[in-house]
N, CA, C and O of each residue as an XYZ file, in Angstrom:
448
protein
N      -2.923    -69.715     29.242
C      -3.091    -68.471     28.514
C      -3.300    -68.717     27.014
O      -4.037    -67.976     26.364
N      -2.672    -69.729     26.478
C      -2.699    -69.946     25.032
C      -3.696    -71.011     24.600
O      -3.651    -71.470     23.458
N      -4.599    -71.411     25.499
C      -5.671    -72.346     25.164
C      -7.005    -71.712     25.514
O      -7.090    -70.884     26.422
N      -8.051    -72.105     24.787
C      -9.380    -71.585     25.070
C      -9.870    -72.101     26.421
O      -9.598    -73.242     26.793
N     -10.588    -71.259     27.146
C     -11.204    -71.679     28.393
C     -12.262    -72.740     28.063
O     -12.943    -72.654     27.041
N     -12.387    -73.734     28.936
C     -13.314    -74.835     28.673
C     -14.736    -74.362     28.420
O     -15.445    -74.928     27.588
N     -15.153    -73.326     29.137
C     -16.537    -72.856     29.005
C     -16.703    -71.718     27.995
O     -17.731    -71.041     27.999
N     -15.704    -71.498     27.127
C     -15.787    -70.407     26.143
C     -16.729    -70.731     24.989
O     -17.197    -69.830     24.292
N     -17.004    -72.006     24.789
C     -17.862    -72.391     23.673
C     -17.108    -72.602     22.377
O     -17.721    -72.822     21.332
N     -15.773    -72.538     22.430
C     -14.986    -72.726     21.206
C     -15.047    -74.184     20.761
O     -14.874    -75.100     21.565
N     -15.295    -74.382     19.476
C     -15.295    -75.698     18.863
C     -14.112    -75.763     17.897
O     -13.977    -74.909     17.021
N     -13.265    -76.766     18.054
C     -12.103    -76.907     17.170
C     -12.545    -76.851     15.715
O     -13.532    -77.472     15.320
N     -11.799    -76.101     14.937
C     -12.093    -75.975     13.519
C     -13.024    -74.824     13.175
O     -13.262    -74.564     11.995
N     -13.557    -74.127     14.172
C     -14.429    -72.988     13.913
C     -13.611    -71.856     13.297
O     -12.557    -71.482     13.813
N     -14.102    -71.327     12.207
C     -13.440    -70.217     11.518
C     -13.902    -68.917     12.157
O     -15.060    -68.530     11.998
N     -13.015    -68.236     12.877
C     -13.375    -67.027     13.613
C     -13.128    -65.740     12.837
O     -13.554    -64.672     13.276
N     -12.456    -65.814     11.706
C     -12.147    -64.606     10.939
C     -13.447    -63.886     10.564
O     -14.386    -64.483     10.037
N     -13.464    -62.583     10.857
C     -14.638    -61.778     10.572
C     -15.573    -61.607     11.763
O     -16.453    -60.746     11.730
N     -15.403    -62.409     12.816
C     -16.241    -62.274     14.006
C     -15.989    -60.912     14.651
O     -14.863    -60.414     14.643
N     -17.040    -60.314     15.209
C     -16.906    -59.080     15.982
C     -16.284    -59.428     17.325
O     -16.546    -60.495     17.882
N     -15.457    -58.522     17.844
C     -14.800    -58.751     19.130
C     -15.260    -57.680     20.115
O     -15.192    -56.483     19.837
N     -15.730    -58.144     21.271
C     -16.245    -57.262     22.314
C     -15.390    -57.400     23.568
O     -15.195    -58.504     24.077
N     -14.882    -56.274     24.062
C     -14.180    -56.231     25.344
C     -15.246    -56.119     26.439
O     -16.439    -56.048     26.144
N     -14.813    -56.103     27.693
C     -15.776    -55.990     28.786
C     -16.500    -54.642     28.770
O     -17.575    -54.507     29.354
N     -15.910    -53.643     28.099
C     -16.511    -52.317     28.065
C     -16.829    -51.829     26.651
O     -16.897    -50.624     26.411
N     -17.024    -52.759     25.720
C     -17.476    -52.363     24.387
C     -16.725    -53.001     23.232
O     -15.782    -53.771     23.413
N     -17.178    -52.652     22.050
C     -16.656    -53.208     20.794
C     -15.214    -52.763     20.552
O     -14.875    -51.598     20.756
N     -14.359    -53.708     20.111
C     -12.965    -53.336     19.825
C     -12.525    -53.628     18.395
O     -11.478    -53.138     17.970
N     -13.289    -54.406     17.646
C     -12.888    -54.684     16.274
C     -13.375    -56.021     15.785
O     -14.363    -56.564     16.279
N     -12.656    -56.553     14.791
C     -13.004    -57.842     14.186
C     -11.787    -58.744     14.142
O     -10.648    -58.282     14.074
N     -12.053    -60.044     14.182
C     -10.965    -61.020     14.081
C     -10.415    -60.973     12.659
O     -11.143    -61.167     11.686
N      -9.117    -60.713     12.562
C      -8.429    -60.644     11.283
C      -7.735    -61.971     10.975
O      -7.545    -62.335      9.814
N      -7.364    -62.681     12.034
C      -6.592    -63.914     11.880
C      -6.730    -64.702     13.181
O      -6.938    -64.123     14.247
N      -6.614    -66.022     13.086
C      -6.561    -66.811     14.315
C      -5.740    -68.064     14.087
O      -5.591    -68.550     12.967
N      -5.211    -68.566     15.195
C      -4.380    -69.765     15.147
C      -4.972    -70.812     16.061
O      -5.447    -70.509     17.156
N      -4.937    -72.035     15.602
C      -5.409    -73.166     16.385
C      -4.249    -74.093     16.752
O      -4.461    -75.253     17.107
N      -3.024    -73.572     16.663
C      -1.846    -74.373     16.981
C      -1.837    -74.728     18.467
O      -2.145    -73.887     19.312
N      -1.486    -75.965     18.780
C      -1.439    -76.415     20.163
C      -0.484    -75.539     20.972
O       0.636    -75.268     20.540
N      -0.930    -75.103     22.137
C      -0.168    -74.243     23.051
C       0.192    -72.887     22.455
O       1.068    -72.198     22.978
N      -0.466    -72.496     21.377
C      -0.217    -71.176     20.776
C      -1.482    -70.670     20.092
O      -1.419    -70.093     19.006
N      -2.624    -70.887     20.729
C      -3.893    -70.436     20.144
C      -4.092    -68.955     20.458
O      -3.860    -68.505     21.580
N      -4.525    -68.211     19.446
C      -4.718    -66.781     19.613
C      -5.623    -66.257     18.518
O      -5.913    -66.954     17.545
N      -6.071    -65.009     18.689
C      -6.728    -64.273     17.616
C      -5.965    -62.967     17.424
O      -5.387    -62.427     18.368
N      -5.970    -62.472     16.202
C      -5.448    -61.144     15.904
C      -6.665    -60.292     15.564
O      -7.464    -60.640     14.695
N      -6.789    -59.167     16.267
C      -7.938    -58.293     16.101
C      -7.527    -57.033     15.362
O      -6.573    -56.355     15.745
N      -8.258    -56.728     14.296
C      -8.099    -55.459     13.583
C      -9.015    -54.472     14.289
O     -10.239    -54.586     14.215
N      -8.421    -53.506     14.972
C      -9.204    -52.563     15.761
C      -9.812    -51.441     14.926
O     -10.561    -50.613     15.445
N      -9.488    -51.414     13.630
C     -10.043    -50.379     12.765
C      -9.715    -48.996     13.288
O      -8.610    -48.769     13.780
N     -10.657    -48.063     13.192
C     -10.373    -46.688     13.615
C     -10.307    -46.506     15.133
O      -9.891    -45.453     15.615
N     -10.724    -47.547     15.897
C     -10.769    -47.403     17.346
C      -9.431    -46.971     17.917
O      -9.382    -46.011     18.687
N      -8.345    -47.643     17.567
C      -7.008    -47.185     17.974
C      -6.122    -47.072     16.743
O      -5.024    -47.624     16.676
N      -6.645    -46.337     15.779
C      -5.904    -45.969     14.580
C      -5.398    -47.160     13.778
O      -4.251    -47.182     13.331
N      -6.269    -48.147     13.604
C      -5.955    -49.258     12.733
C      -4.945    -50.243     13.280
O      -4.375    -51.032     12.526
N      -4.721    -50.209     14.559
C      -3.767    -51.119     15.190
C      -4.307    -52.555     15.168
O      -5.512    -52.782     15.271
N      -3.403    -53.497     15.034
C      -3.738    -54.907     15.178
C      -3.196    -55.361     16.526
O      -2.083    -54.999     16.907
N      -3.981    -56.153     17.243
C      -3.548    -56.678     18.532
C      -3.711    -58.190     18.543
O      -4.646    -58.737     17.956
N      -2.787    -58.850     19.219
C      -2.843    -60.297     19.371
C      -3.399    -60.585     20.762
O      -2.888    -60.076     21.760
N      -4.445    -61.403     20.822
C      -5.044    -61.792     22.088
C      -4.922    -63.298     22.261
O      -5.427    -64.052     21.430
N      -4.267    -63.749     23.316
C      -4.197    -65.187     23.576
C      -5.604    -65.760     23.745
O      -6.501    -65.076     24.239
N      -5.793    -67.000     23.338
C      -7.108    -67.632     23.421
C      -7.658    -67.638     24.844
O      -8.875    -67.636     25.029
N      -6.794    -67.645     25.841
C      -7.234    -67.646     27.229
C      -7.933    -66.377     27.657
O      -8.579    -66.360     28.705
N      -7.822    -65.300     26.872
C      -8.519    -64.054     27.199
C      -9.977    -64.084     26.717
O     -10.775    -63.223     27.088
N     -10.314    -65.075     25.895
C     -11.665    -65.181     25.334
C     -12.581    -65.851     26.354
O     -12.296    -66.949     26.831
N     -13.681    -65.180     26.681
C     -14.615    -65.731     27.663
C     -15.766    -66.472     27.009
O     -16.296    -67.421     27.586
N     -16.162    -66.053     25.811
C     -17.226    -66.777     25.121
C     -17.207    -66.481     23.628
O     -16.747    -65.433     23.175
N     -17.725    -67.448     22.892
C     -17.832    -67.334     21.436
C     -19.274    -67.648     21.075
O     -19.811    -68.678     21.481
N     -19.896    -66.762     20.315
C     -21.279    -66.935     19.890
C     -21.301    -67.084     18.369
O     -21.281    -66.088     17.646
N     -21.341    -68.330     17.883
C     -21.316    -68.530     16.432
C     -22.564    -67.993     15.727
O     -22.490    -67.598     14.563
N     -23.707    -67.975     16.416
C     -24.937    -67.475     15.791
C     -24.830    -65.988     15.467
O     -25.271    -65.548     14.405
N     -24.247    -65.218     16.380
C     -24.085    -63.774     16.175
C     -22.680    -63.407     15.721
O     -22.362    -62.228     15.563
N     -21.837    -64.416     15.510
C     -20.445    -64.239     15.098
C     -19.745    -63.178     15.962
O     -19.230    -62.173     15.472
N     -19.757    -63.457     17.273
C     -19.177    -62.545     18.243
C     -18.245    -63.292     19.184
O     -18.539    -64.404     19.622
N     -17.118    -62.660     19.487
C     -16.161    -63.167     20.464
C     -16.142    -62.186     21.627
O     -15.927    -60.991     21.425
N     -16.367    -62.679     22.842
C     -16.296    -61.853     24.050
C     -14.929    -62.058     24.689
O     -14.479    -63.192     24.857
N     -14.272    -60.963     25.044
C     -12.950    -61.012     25.651
C     -13.045    -60.456     27.077
O     -13.685    -59.429     27.304
N     -12.418    -61.126     28.020
C     -12.474    -60.718     29.419
C     -11.442    -59.663     29.778
O     -10.808    -59.746     30.830
N     -11.274    -58.694     28.931
C     -10.332    -57.589     29.145
C     -10.993    -56.287     28.712
O     -11.899    -56.288     27.880
N     -10.532    -55.177     29.284
C     -11.079    -53.872     28.916
C     -10.392    -53.347     27.651
O      -9.359    -53.862     27.222
N     -10.991    -52.322     27.079
C     -10.388    -51.670     25.909
C      -8.998    -51.148     26.230
O      -8.069    -51.319     25.441
N      -8.851    -50.504     27.404
C      -7.543    -49.955     27.786
C      -6.499    -51.051     27.929
O      -5.363    -50.884     27.486
N      -6.869    -52.169     28.539
C      -5.914    -53.275     28.691
C      -5.463    -53.790     27.332
O      -4.289    -54.100     27.132
N      -6.397    -53.877     26.412
C      -6.058    -54.360     25.066
C      -5.219    -53.319     24.324
O      -4.237    -53.663     23.666
N      -5.602    -52.062     24.430
C      -4.859    -50.991     23.758
C      -3.416    -50.919     24.255
O      -2.513    -50.598     23.483
N      -3.192    -51.212     25.534
C      -1.855    -51.118     26.122
C      -1.041    -52.407     25.999
O       0.066    -52.494     26.530
N      -1.577    -53.393     25.311
C      -0.851    -54.659     25.150
C       0.360    -54.469     24.241
O       0.425    -53.496     23.489
N       1.323    -55.396     24.307
C       2.500    -55.288     23.424
C       2.070    -55.195     21.959
O       1.219    -55.955     21.496
N       2.666    -54.263     21.253
C       2.268    -54.012     19.868
C       2.504    -55.223     18.985
O       3.540    -55.882     19.080
N       1.537    -55.509     18.126
C       1.620    -56.614     17.176
C       2.029    -56.060     15.825
O       1.392    -55.145     15.302
N       3.085    -56.613     15.264
C       3.547    -56.214     13.938
C       3.051    -57.256     12.957
O       3.586    -58.364     12.898
N       2.022    -56.906     12.181
C       1.414    -57.894     11.290
C       2.341    -58.327     10.160
O       2.030    -59.275      9.438
N       3.478    -57.646      9.995
C       4.439    -58.036      8.968
C       5.447    -59.063      9.475
O       6.246    -59.588      8.700
N       5.410    -59.349     10.777
C       6.302    -60.357     11.362
C       5.492    -61.600     11.713
O       4.278    -61.513     11.897
N       6.146    -62.750     11.806
C       5.409    -63.959     12.167
C       4.832    -63.859     13.578
O       5.526    -63.452     14.509
N       3.573    -64.229     13.730
C       2.916    -64.177     15.041
C       3.403    -65.284     15.962
O       3.135    -65.246     17.163
N       4.112    -66.267     15.425
C       4.562    -67.405     16.228
C       5.907    -67.163     16.905
O       6.467    -68.091     17.489
N       6.434    -65.960     16.844
C       7.705    -65.631     17.460
C       7.642    -65.907     18.966
O       6.804    -65.339     19.667
N       8.519    -66.772     19.458
C       8.496    -67.210     20.860
C       8.692    -66.049     21.834
O       8.025    -65.996     22.867
N       9.593    -65.124     21.522
C       9.829    -63.982     22.416
C       8.588    -63.098     22.509
O       8.232    -62.627     23.589
N       7.937    -62.879     21.375
C       6.727    -62.062     21.369
C       5.615    -62.752     22.173
O       4.914    -62.102     22.949
N       5.457    -64.063     21.985
C       4.446    -64.808     22.748
C       4.705    -64.699     24.245
O       3.769    -64.544     25.030
N       5.962    -64.780     24.638
C       6.301    -64.675     26.054
C       5.955    -63.272     26.571
O       5.427    -63.127     27.673
N       6.252    -62.253     25.781
C       5.954    -60.877     26.163
C       4.444    -60.674     26.320
O       3.999    -60.088     27.306
N       3.662    -61.153     25.360
C       2.205    -61.015     25.408
C       1.630    -61.819     26.582
O       0.777    -61.325     27.320
N       2.102    -63.055     26.747
C       1.627    -63.892     27.846
C       1.914    -63.267     29.200
O       1.060    -63.285     30.087
N       3.099    -62.720     29.364
C       3.467    -62.061     30.621
C       2.589    -60.838     30.870
O       2.174    -60.589     32.002
N       2.309    -60.084     29.825
C       1.455    -58.898     29.963
C       0.074    -59.300     30.470
O      -0.399    -58.763     31.472
N      -0.575    -60.238     29.786
C      -1.948    -60.610     30.177
C      -1.989    -61.381     31.490
O      -2.952    -61.244     32.245
N      -0.987    -62.175     31.780
C      -0.953    -62.878     33.064
C      -0.763    -61.907     34.242
O      -1.172    -62.208     35.364
N      -0.150    -60.756     33.988
C       0.091    -59.782     35.028
C      -1.097    -58.877     35.338
O      -1.068    -58.112     36.301
N      -2.151    -58.970     34.508
C      -3.335    -58.142     34.729
C      -4.297    -58.824     35.706
O      -4.382    -60.052     35.723
N      -5.010    -58.063     36.503
C      -6.007    -58.668     37.394
C      -7.131    -59.282     36.569
O      -7.442    -58.811     35.475
N      -7.718    -60.308     37.092
C      -8.834    -60.962     36.376
C     -10.165    -60.583     36.938
O     -11.196    -61.047     36.449
């Protein structure tokens, strides 16, 4: 869950901040932050007005493809699945182990 899929096209060291993020059913926002930490790779998406400025944390395993030419990240989840994910508090550290477990359990429990 916390590592990029082999066929996602992710290249270590790629700066994803600012990339557009697309769910399976449409645009959800832009990458606000990302982590390349071993066993804790993720992106934080600023959803803008889509869900009232909410930020969501998506484990790297939810990313299906990255297009550096168009600066786009494709996520294998729907807008509703992302909207219903555990709330991300951008004022708290994203590396909190309990929060990671909660997010991982949520996405692992969804059908693929």
